[in-house]
C-alpha positions, 0 to 999 in steps of 0.5 A, spaced: 752 933 722 755 926 721 762 925 725 768 922 723 773 918 727 779 922 729 784 918 724 779 920 718 778 927 721 785 928 721 786 925 714 780 929 711 783 936 714 790 934 711 787 933 704 783 939 705 789 943 706 793 940 700 787 941 695 787 948 698 794 950 697 794 948 689 787 952 688 787 959 685 784 964 689 779 969 685 782 976 686 780 980 692 775 985 690 773 987 697 772 983 703 766 979 704 760 982 708 757 976 709 756 975 717 753 969 720 747 967 721 745 971 715 737 971 713 732 966 712 732 967 705 740 967 705 743 963 710 750 964 712 755 959 715 759 961 721 767 960 721 766 954 725 760 951 721 764 952 715 769 947 717 765 942 716 764 944 708 771 942 705 773 938 699 775 932 704 768 931 707 765 931 700 770 925 698 768 921 704 765 914 702 758 912 704 761 906 707 765 908 714 770 903 713 772 905 707 778 910 706 776 917 703 778 919 696 784 923 695 785 925 688 791 928 685 792 932 679 791 928 672 797 926 669 798 924 662 803 919 659 808 921 653 805 915 649 797 915 650 794 908 648 790 911 643 790 917 639 784 921 636 785 925 630 784 926 622 785 920 618 792 919 615 795 923 621 801 920 624 800 916 630 792 917 630 789 910 631 782 912 631 778 918 627 772 918 632 772 919 640 767 913 641 771 908 637 777 910 641 773 909 647 770 902 645 777 900 643 779 902 650 773 898 654 774 892 649 781 891 652 778 889 659 784 892 662 784 893 670 789 899 669 788 906 666 788 907 659 789 914 656 786 917 650 789 923 647 785 927 642 788 932 637 785 939 636 778 939 632 770 938 632 768 932 634 760 931 632 756 926 635 755 923 642 760 919 646 758 914 651 763 911 656 760 905 659 762 902 666 768 897 666 773 894 670 778 900 668 778 907 668 779 912 662 782 918 661 780 923 655 785 929 654 786 934 649 793 934 646 794 942 645 792 944 653 787 949 650 780 946 652 777 950 646 781 946 641 777 940 642 770 940 642 765 934 643 758 934 642 751 934 639 744 938 639 740 934 643 733 936 646 730 932 652 723 933 649 724 929 642 721 923 641 725 916 641 725 915 634 728 922 632 733 921 638 735 914 635 736 917 628 740 923 631 744 919 636 746 913 632 747 915 625 751 909 621 750 904 627 756 906 631 752 903 637 751 896 635 749 889 639 756 887 642 759 894 642 761 896 649 756 902 650 750 898 646 747 897 653 747 905 654 744 906 647 739 901 648 736 903 654 734 910 651 732 907 645 727 902 648 724 908 653 716 908 652 714 915 652 713 921 648 720 924 649 726 921 651 727 925 657 733 928 661 736 922 662 738 921 655 739 928 653 747 928 654 752 929 648 757 925 653 755 920 658 759 916 662 758 911 667 766 909 668 769 909 675 775 913 675 774 917 669 778 923 667 777 929 662 782 934 661 783 940 656 777 939 652 770 942 651 763 938 651 757 942 648 750 940 647 748 945 642 741 946 642 742 953 645 736 958 644 733 954 638 727 952 642 721 956 646 722 958 653 719 951 656 722 945 659 728 943 654 733 939 658 740 939 654 745 936 657 752 937 655 756 932 660 752 926 664 756 922 669 754 917 673 761 914 675 765 915 682 772 918 683 771 922 677 775 928 675 775 934 670 780 939 669 780 945 664 774 942 661 769 947 658 761 945 659 757 948 654 749 948 654 743 951 657 738 947 661 742 941 666 749 942 662 752 938 667 748 932 670 751 928 675 747 922 677 748 915 682 745 911 677 746 904 675 747 900 668 739 900 668 739 907 668 735 908 675 737 913 680 739 909 686 738 911 694 744 907 696 750 910 692 754 917 692 758 918 686 764 923 688 767 928 683 772 933 683 772 939 678 778 944 677 780 950 673 774 949 669 768 953 665 760 951 666 755 955 662 748 954 661 741 958 663 737 953 668 739 948 673 746 948 670 749 943 675 744 938 677 743 931 680 745 926 685 752 926 688 758 929 691 761 934 687 767 939 689 768 945 684 775 948 685 777 955 681 771 954 676 767 959 672 759 959 672 756 963 667 748 964 666 746 966 659 739 968 660 737 969 653 732 963 652 729 965 659 729 971 664 730 967 670 736 962 671 739 958 676 746 955 677 745 949 682 739 944 682 742 938 687 737 932 688 741 930 695 737 925 699 736 927 706 740 922 709 746 924 705 750 930 708 754 933 702 752 935 695 755 940 691 761 945 694 763 951 690 770 954 693 775 959 690 770 960 684 766 965 680 759 966 678 756 971 673 749 972 670 745 976 666 738 978 668 735 976 675 738 969 677 738 965 683 744 961 685 740 954 686 734 950 688 733 943 691 731 938 686 726 934 690 725 928 685 718 926 687 720 924 694 723 928 701 729 930 698 733 936 701 738 938 696 745 940 699 750 946 696 755 950 699 758 956 696 764 959 699 770 963 698 768 965 692 766 971 687 758 972 686 758 978 681 752 981 677 746 978 675 743 975 681 737 976 686 741 979 692 734 978 696 732 971 694 738 968 691 735 961 693 729 958 689 723 954 691 724 947 690 723 944 683 717 939 682 715 939 689 715 947 689 717 946 697 718 954 699 725 955 700 726 956 708 733 958 711 736 956 717 738 962 722 738 958 728 738 961 735 744 965 739 746 963 746 747 967 751 754 968 749 752 970 742 754 963 739 749 960 733 746 954 735 743 950 729 742 943 726 745 944 719 741 938 717 735 940 720 729 937 715 725 943 716 730 947 712 733 947 706 741 946 706 743 951 702 749 955 705 754 961 703 760 963 707 766 968 706 763 970 699 764 977 695 762 981 689 756 985 688 751 979 688 754 977 695 751 982 700 746 980 705 740 984 708 740 984 715 733 982 718 730 987 723 
């Protein structure tokens, strides 16, 4: 486990307390029965170990000289910079979300710009490029279901079909801000576009904020039970916030990567994301990728109609990175015999990191084996239960590369029991 300086540790813990104070705790069904160290198939953190896994730790920077990120609540102005809605409606500046995003980026402002979106269904992709300033997109009604943005996209379609689907009427053209994103995908050589180009909404914007809206990839069950990534939201930016956002899809609904503008995953970048008061739905590897993401007061629901098995998390955290995904004060529900997650090894010695704590794990999960073998490498899941000293204290390295880094703490619900090893 990495250590913080005294001042950084104090700042981190102060932020954790502040974030916890504004969180909504799930109802107390029953007290947690999870006891450390758990079992090799279901390792449980002790209380002192759990202190390492709070939001502030996930929001530290890779550069030790850089201050940690301390996000505050998303605030929207009385007068937004742009308004998306039906043509002819008073105050509306654009009739498509992409057009409003383009207008915001073209301003080359170093200040945050706000895009208000009126209730409606906005069919099509939205690409939010890297820029000098950040953008906030928010639904005006406050109800996430009133604003729906999305498209039907499948990672297995060929580049020609993808191009025709994503770019009707030439909304992505040379000279427009998001052209480089579209062009990277249309230029791919291969039979399919792959998961990296299957997102309905894709952002590389640092500081992006999304609030009060739904993003959906509507591929659904229209395909076979094979590998069909259909990303709703892909985010590559740092210091990203989602609040009261619904993400709907099937495989890889929410895809977080540390990619650059050439659409390449990196090994020296760790983007940070905070998701609050939200809902995420899918069936396989619903939240996947590489980055530090904290989910607070979020509902995860597996809809296993395309496949009999499912998994919530698929982190591709690199071994030298200590923090990947954290879910706190949240709820997990599944249909079938689902798993909480599995490492995504991405062709190298990855060791995905995830902690679920202080949450409710409901029906539909495999209580005996909640964590699966690694994706791609097929590395068997190996939980670290450590050893106990003569005083009964648990001794273990939480980042020992011989084991997986998937942990629970203080969870409850019918899917949370731990079977004691004899």
